[in-house]
MILO-123564 format. One record per residue (C-alpha): residue number from 0; residue in one letter; chain; x, y, z. Coordinates in steps of 0.2 Angstrom, whole numbers. Each point is the difference from the previous one (the first is absolute). Example, Ala and Ser with C-alpha at 12.3 -4.5 7.8 and 13.67 -1.06 7.14 Angstrom:
// residues 2
{r 0; "A"; "A"; {62; -22; 39}}
{r 1; "S"; "A"; {6; 17; -3}}
This chain:
// residues 145
{r 0; "M"; "A"; {-4; -107; -123}}
{r 1; "G"; "A"; {11; 12; 3}}
{r 2; "R"; "A"; {-8; 17; 11}}
{r 3; "G"; "A"; {3; 16; -14}}
{r 4; "A"; "A"; {6; 15; 8}}
{r 5; "Y"; "A"; {-16; 9; 9}}
{r 6; "N"; "A"; {-9; -18; 2}}
{r 7; "Y"; "A"; {5; 1; 19}}
{r 8; "S"; "A"; {-10; -2; 16}}
{r 9; "R"; "A"; {-2; 12; 16}}
{r 10; "T"; "A"; {-3; -3; 16}}
{r 11; "Y"; "A"; {-6; 14; 6}}
{r 12; "L"; "A"; {3; 3; 21}}
{r 13; "H"; "A"; {-9; 12; 9}}
{r 14; "L"; "A"; {0; 7; 19}}
{r 15; "T"; "A"; {-8; 9; 7}}
{r 16; "I"; "A"; {9; 10; 14}}
{r 17; "P"; "A"; {-9; 16; 13}}
{r 18; "S"; "A"; {7; 9; 6}}
{r 19; "V"; "A"; {-2; -2; 18}}
{r 20; "G"; "A"; {16; -9; 7}}
{r 21; "F"; "A"; {7; 3; -20}}
{r 22; "M"; "A"; {1; 19; -5}}
{r 23; "A"; "A"; {-6; 7; 15}}
{r 24; "A"; "A"; {19; -6; 7}}
{r 25; "T"; "A"; {18; 2; -6}}
{r 26; "G"; "A"; {10; -15; 7}}
{r 27; "A"; "A"; {4; -14; -12}}
{r 28; "V"; "A"; {-16; -11; 0}}
{r 29; "N"; "A"; {-3; -16; -13}}
{r 30; "L"; "A"; {-16; -4; -7}}
{r 31; "M"; "A"; {5; -17; -10}}
{r 32; "L"; "A"; {19; -7; 7}}
{r 33; "S"; "A"; {7; -17; -9}}
{r 34; "K"; "A"; {-14; -3; -11}}
{r 35; "T"; "A"; {5; -14; -11}}
{r 36; "L"; "A"; {-9; 1; -15}}
{r 37; "G"; "A"; {2; -16; -8}}
{r 38; "F"; "A"; {2; 3; -18}}
{r 39; "A"; "A"; {13; 6; -11}}
{r 40; "C"; "A"; {-6; 21; -4}}
{r 41; "E"; "A"; {4; 18; -3}}
{r 42; "L"; "A"; {-5; 15; 8}}
{r 43; "E"; "A"; {-8; 12; -14}}
{r 44; "R"; "A"; {-9; 13; 12}}
{r 45; "I"; "A"; {-1; 8; 16}}
{r 46; "D"; "A"; {-16; 9; -1}}
{r 47; "V"; "A"; {-11; 6; 19}}
{r 48; "V"; "A"; {-17; 9; -1}}
{r 49; "T"; "A"; {-9; 8; 7}}
{r 50; "Q"; "A"; {-15; -9; 13}}
{r 51; "A"; "A"; {0; 15; 13}}
{r 52; "G"; "A"; {4; 16; -3}}
{r 53; "G"; "A"; {14; 4; 14}}
{r 54; "T"; "A"; {-2; 13; 13}}
{r 55; "G"; "A"; {13; 14; 8}}
{r 56; "G"; "A"; {10; 13; -7}}
{r 57; "S"; "A"; {12; -10; -9}}
{r 58; "G"; "A"; {14; -18; 2}}
{r 59; "N"; "A"; {6; -13; -8}}
{r 60; "R"; "A"; {5; -16; -2}}
{r 61; "V"; "A"; {11; -11; -11}}
{r 62; "L"; "A"; {-3; -19; -4}}
{r 63; "N"; "A"; {10; -11; -6}}
{r 64; "V"; "A"; {0; -17; -8}}
{r 65; "R"; "A"; {14; -11; 5}}
{r 66; "R"; "A"; {5; -16; -7}}
{r 67; "G"; "A"; {5; -13; 16}}
{r 68; "T"; "A"; {-3; 8; 19}}
{r 69; "A"; "A"; {-1; 18; 7}}
{r 70; "S"; "A"; {19; 4; -5}}
{r 71; "G"; "A"; {0; -10; -13}}
{r 72; "T"; "A"; {1; 10; -19}}
{r 73; "V"; "A"; {-12; 14; -5}}
{r 74; "V"; "A"; {-9; -3; -17}}
{r 75; "G"; "A"; {-10; 13; 0}}
{r 76; "T"; "A"; {-9; 14; 8}}
{r 77; "I"; "A"; {-14; 14; 0}}
{r 78; "T"; "A"; {-3; 16; 13}}
{r 79; "L"; "A"; {-16; 0; 8}}
{r 80; "A"; "A"; {-3; 21; 1}}
{r 81; "Y"; "A"; {-13; 7; 8}}
{r 82; "A"; "A"; {-3; 13; -13}}
{r 83; "T"; "A"; {-2; -15; -14}}
{r 84; "M"; "A"; {-12; -11; 11}}
{r 85; "Q"; "A"; {-13; 15; 6}}
{r 86; "T"; "A"; {-12; -12; -19}}
{r 87; "I"; "A"; {-11; -12; 2}}
{r 88; "G"; "A"; {6; -12; -15}}
{r 89; "T"; "A"; {17; 11; -2}}
{r 90; "V"; "A"; {15; -14; -10}}
{r 91; "N"; "A"; {17; 4; 5}}
{r 92; "A"; "A"; {16; -12; -7}}
{r 93; "G"; "A"; {13; -4; 8}}
{r 94; "I"; "A"; {20; -3; -6}}
{r 95; "V"; "A"; {3; -18; -4}}
{r 96; "G"; "A"; {19; -3; 0}}
{r 97; "E"; "A"; {14; -10; 8}}
{r 98; "G"; "A"; {7; 15; 13}}
{r 99; "G"; "A"; {-22; 8; 0}}
{r 100; "V"; "A"; {12; 8; -18}}
{r 101; "A"; "A"; {-12; -3; -14}}
{r 102; "I"; "A"; {13; -9; -12}}
{r 103; "G"; "A"; {-4; -11; -19}}
{r 104; "A"; "A"; {-3; -16; 7}}
{r 105; "L"; "A"; {-13; -3; 13}}
{r 106; "P"; "A"; {5; -8; 20}}
{r 107; "S"; "A"; {-4; -18; -2}}
{r 108; "F"; "A"; {-2; -15; 9}}
{r 109; "T"; "A"; {0; -18; 1}}
{r 110; "D"; "A"; {-11; -15; 7}}
{r 111; "T"; "A"; {11; 3; 17}}
{r 112; "D"; "A"; {-1; 15; 2}}
{r 113; "T"; "A"; {-9; 13; 17}}
{r 114; "M"; "A"; {-6; 16; -4}}
{r 115; "T"; "A"; {-3; 13; 14}}
{r 116; "I"; "A"; {-9; 15; -1}}
{r 117; "G"; "A"; {5; 13; 14}}
{r 118; "F"; "A"; {-1; 19; 5}}
{r 119; "A"; "A"; {17; 9; 4}}
{r 120; "G"; "A"; {4; 8; 14}}
{r 121; "S"; "A"; {0; 16; -4}}
{r 122; "G"; "A"; {-15; 12; -6}}
{r 123; "T"; "A"; {-11; 9; 6}}
{r 124; "A"; "A"; {-17; -4; 8}}
{r 125; "F"; "A"; {-20; 1; -7}}
{r 126; "T"; "A"; {-12; -10; 7}}
{r 127; "G"; "A"; {-21; -5; -7}}
{r 128; "C"; "A"; {8; -4; -17}}
{r 129; "V"; "A"; {-3; -16; -8}}
{r 130; "V"; "A"; {8; -7; -15}}
{r 131; "E"; "A"; {-1; -16; -11}}
{r 132; "L"; "A"; {19; -6; -7}}
{r 133; "I"; "A"; {1; -9; -15}}
{r 134; "L"; "A"; {13; -8; -5}}
{r 135; "T"; "A"; {-1; -8; -20}}
{r 136; "L"; "A"; {13; -15; 1}}
{r 137; "R"; "A"; {2; -7; -19}}
{r 138; "D"; "A"; {3; -18; 2}}
{r 139; "K"; "A"; {16; -7; -9}}
{r 140; "N"; "A"; {-3; -13; -12}}
{r 141; "Q"; "A"; {2; -17; 11}}
{r 142; "L"; "A"; {11; -7; -11}}
{r 143; "A"; "A"; {12; 13; -3}}
{r 144; "A"; "A"; {2; 5; 20}}
């Protein structure tokens, strides 16, 4: 029996990101490098949930999700900004799309593609913050993938 338009299966990838070593610096750093997912999917959402508010007056870091290695194609991006991460439980949504630009079709991964998640080598450091990154992966019908 075929799957209808609303019968997607979703996988959620959670990463807890402390500011120490990640947001407290401005250099590029990878949180997950060239991980093979092992299933065909589309990147549907990028969310960050504040678990502990940041300290300092300002700051922002750009987090990229890439297909492939640290220099692969950006398929999603989110800016972690001090100003929006002061209240525990605050959810910030990222942009999903090829090149980090929201477009109609969701970026897809084959079962042999790799994914890399990392901070860009720029931004303004801030400290004291802990966030949870949640990627929503919409599993593709394996018969059609």
